[in-house]
N, C-alpha and C positions, 0 to 999 in steps of 0.2 A: 885840698882837692886838686888844684892845678898840677901839683907834683905827680899825682897818680894818673891824670889824663895824659900828661906829656910822656910819662914813662910807659904807659900802655901803648901810645902811638909809637914810641921808640921801639918797643918790643915787637910790635907788628912789623915795622920796617926792618928791624934786625933779622927776625926770622925769615922775612921775605927775601932779604939779601942773601942769606945762607942757602935757602931753598932754591931761589932763582939762580944763584951763581953756581951752586954745586949740582944739585939734582936736576934742575931745569936745564942747566948748561950741558950736562952729559946727554940728556935726551935730545936737546936742540942740536948739539954738535953731531950726534949720530945721524940725524935727519939731514943736516946741511952737508956733511961730508959724504953722505951716500947719494946726494943729488947730482944732477947734471949741470949745476951752475958753474960758471967760470970761476977760476981760483980767486980773482980779485973780488968778485961778488960774494963768495964764501967768506973771505977775510973781512970784508966790510960788514957782513951780516953778523959775524961773531963779535966784532968790535961793538956794534950797536947793542947787541944782547948784553955784553958785559958793562957797557956804559950805564944801562938801566940798573944792573946789580950794584955798581958803584954809587949811583944816585940813591938807592935804597939804604946803603950803608952810611952815606953822608947824612941822609935824613935822620937816621937813628942817632948818630953821634951828636948832631946839632940839637935834637930834641932832648937828649939827656943833659947836655950842657945848659940849655934853657931851664930845665927842671931844677937844676942845682943852683942857678943864679938868675933870679927873676929880672935883674937889670939887663940881661941879654935877650929879653923877650922879642925885640924886633927881628932877631935872627930867625925866629920861627915862621914869620910871615911868608918869606919866599918858599920855605919848605911846605907850608900849608897850600900855597898857590900852586906849586908844581904838582903836588899830590892830587889836588882837586881837579886840575886841568887834565892830568893823566886819567883819572876816573871818568871824567866827561868824554875824553877822547875814546876810551874803551867803549863806553855806552853808545856814543855817536856812531862809531864804526860798526858796533854790534847791531844796531837797528837799521843801518843803511847797507846791508849786504854782506856783513862779515859776522854773522850770528855766532860762529864758533868762539868769538872773543868773549861773549857773555857767559860761556861755560868755564872760562878760566878765572882764577881768583884776582887777577890784576885790578879790575874796576872796584871790586868790593874791598880789597885790602888797602889800596891807595885812597879810596873814599873814606874808609874808617880811620886811616892815619890822619887825613886832613881834618876830619870832624873832631877826633879826639884832641889833636894838637890845637885846634881852634878853641875848643872848650878849655884847654889848659892855659891859653894866653888871653882869651877873650873876656 
């Protein structure tokens, strides 16, 4: 059962990485490039966007590795923690004045990734 939980979590993270990096990135870049922000601010914003994409991809890779070799189970805990913290951040910001964040899939997908991964190693 742990194998399936970990791979379900990895699948969510991998799909999230592709969607976030490609589809979301194109939408986001369009808005950023069309804004009045300074060039440095635009560049830093794009970097932060893609760092999240990389984090999703790394999460997926680590969870697949752990699903294939149970002795690597400790590697999953930082992935669980960062996904849970991201979900909590989305929810916290969403209820404290940034309600539009609750309409995005970030909190739900990172929360699901954390829960499924925890079930897989817990």
